[in-house]
N, C-alpha and C positions, 0 to 999 in steps of 0.2 A: 546855746544852739550847737556850737560844734561839739561839745561833750553828746548831746544827744544822736547828732548826725553819727559821730562814731560808735554809739551804742546799738544805734538801731539802722546802722547803713544797708540793711537788705529790706527797709521798710520804706515805702513812698507815705505811709499815712502813721503817726505816732498817736497814740490817743495816750490823754493827760492820767490814765489809770496805769499805763505803762511806766510813766515816767514823775509819777508823784512825787518821790523821794529827791529827786533831781529839781525839781519844782520849789520843793520846800527850801532845797540847798541854796538855791537861785536868790529866791527871796528873802533869805536870811543875809546872802553877800549882798544884797542891795542896804541891806540896814546895816550892815557891821564892818566898817571901815579898815579895820585891823585885818582882815580876812585878804586882804590884797597881797599880803605876803605868802600865801597859800597859792594864790591864781598866779603868781609870779614864779614860786617855784613849780607848778606845774607845767607853765608855759614853757621854762627853760630845762625841763628834766622828762623827756618823752616816756622814759622807763616807768617813773612815777605815774602819770597820765595813764598810761597802758594799763598797770596795774590796778588802779582805782575804776578804771571802765571794765574788767575783767570783773573784779570783786563785785561792782554794781550788777553786772549782768547777770553774775553768779546768784543772785539776791541776797548779799552778804554773808555767804557760805564761805567760810574761809578755806576749809577742805577742798572745796570745789574748784574755788580761783585757783588755789596754789599748784592743785593738780593742771588747770586748763593754761597756767604761766610754767608749767615744770619747773617748778621753784619749791625749796623746803617751806611749809607754814609758818615758821618761824620767822622767814626772810619775808614772808607777805605781810607779817605782823610787823616785822621792820620797817619795811615799805610805808606801811599805814599809819604806823606812828609819827613816821616824818613829815607826812601830809598832815 
Protein backbone atom coordinates (compact mmCIF):
# COMPACT_ATOMS: atom_id res chain seq x y z
CA UNK A 1 0.00 0.00 0.00
CA UNK A 2 2.88 2.39 0.71
CA UNK A 3 4.20 1.91 -2.81
CA UNK A 4 0.74 2.54 -4.27
CA UNK A 5 0.32 5.68 -2.20
CA UNK A 6 3.68 6.91 -3.44
CA UNK A 7 2.92 6.10 -7.06
CA UNK A 8 -0.61 7.48 -7.06
CA UNK A 9 -0.29 10.25 -4.47
CA UNK A 10 -2.44 12.56 -6.59
CA UNK A 11 -5.37 10.13 -6.80
CA UNK A 12 -8.00 9.34 -4.19
CA UNK A 13 -9.17 6.19 -5.98
CA UNK A 14 -6.75 3.63 -7.39
CA UNK A 15 -8.11 1.10 -9.86
CA UNK A 16 -6.72 -2.42 -10.01
CA UNK A 17 -5.93 -2.06 -13.70
CA UNK A 18 -3.61 0.84 -12.85
CA UNK A 19 -1.60 -1.23 -10.39
CA UNK A 20 -1.92 -4.81 -11.60
CA UNK A 21 1.86 -5.31 -11.81
CA UNK A 22 2.29 -4.13 -8.23
CA UNK A 23 -0.51 -6.41 -7.07
CA UNK A 24 1.19 -9.35 -8.79
CA UNK A 25 4.51 -8.47 -7.15
CA UNK A 26 2.77 -8.22 -3.78
CA UNK A 27 1.21 -11.65 -4.24
CA UNK A 28 4.59 -13.08 -5.22
CA UNK A 29 6.18 -11.49 -2.14
CA UNK A 30 3.69 -13.28 0.09
CA UNK A 31 4.66 -16.61 -1.43
CA UNK A 32 8.44 -16.07 -1.51
CA UNK A 33 10.14 -15.45 1.84
CA UNK A 34 13.59 -14.87 0.32
CA UNK A 35 12.28 -11.60 -1.06
CA UNK A 36 12.50 -10.08 2.42
CA UNK A 37 16.03 -8.99 1.50
CA UNK A 38 14.64 -6.81 -1.27
CA UNK A 39 12.03 -5.19 0.94
CA UNK A 40 14.65 -4.50 3.60
CA UNK A 41 16.92 -2.98 0.95
CA UNK A 42 14.14 -0.71 -0.31
CA UNK A 43 13.17 0.36 3.20
CA UNK A 44 16.77 1.35 4.01
CA UNK A 45 17.56 3.02 0.69
CA UNK A 46 15.22 5.84 -0.28
CA UNK A 47 17.05 6.38 -3.59
CA UNK A 48 16.35 2.81 -4.75
CA UNK A 49 12.73 3.05 -3.64
CA UNK A 50 12.27 6.32 -5.57
CA UNK A 51 13.98 4.75 -8.59
CA UNK A 52 11.58 1.82 -8.55
CA UNK A 53 8.56 4.09 -8.15
CA UNK A 54 9.56 6.28 -11.09
CA UNK A 55 10.38 3.22 -13.22
CA UNK A 56 6.96 1.71 -12.52
CA UNK A 57 5.23 5.06 -13.13
CA UNK A 58 7.03 5.22 -16.47
CA UNK A 59 5.45 1.91 -17.51
CA UNK A 60 8.86 0.20 -17.30
CA UNK A 61 10.28 2.62 -19.88
CA UNK A 62 13.98 2.99 -19.00
CA UNK A 63 14.60 6.09 -21.10
CA UNK A 64 11.65 7.94 -19.64
CA UNK A 65 12.46 6.92 -16.07
CA UNK A 66 16.11 7.94 -16.42
CA UNK A 67 15.03 11.30 -17.79
CA UNK A 68 12.60 11.90 -14.93
CA UNK A 69 15.28 10.97 -12.40
CA UNK A 70 17.91 13.07 -14.21
CA UNK A 71 20.32 10.14 -14.35
CA UNK A 72 22.01 8.21 -17.13
CA UNK A 73 20.18 5.13 -18.39
CA UNK A 74 23.09 2.92 -17.28
CA UNK A 75 22.75 4.32 -13.76
CA UNK A 76 19.07 3.39 -13.81
CA UNK A 77 19.92 -0.13 -14.97
CA UNK A 78 22.53 -0.44 -12.21
CA UNK A 79 20.02 0.59 -9.55
CA UNK A 80 17.38 -1.80 -10.90
CA UNK A 81 19.91 -4.64 -10.87
CA UNK A 82 20.63 -3.87 -7.20
CA UNK A 83 16.93 -4.24 -6.48
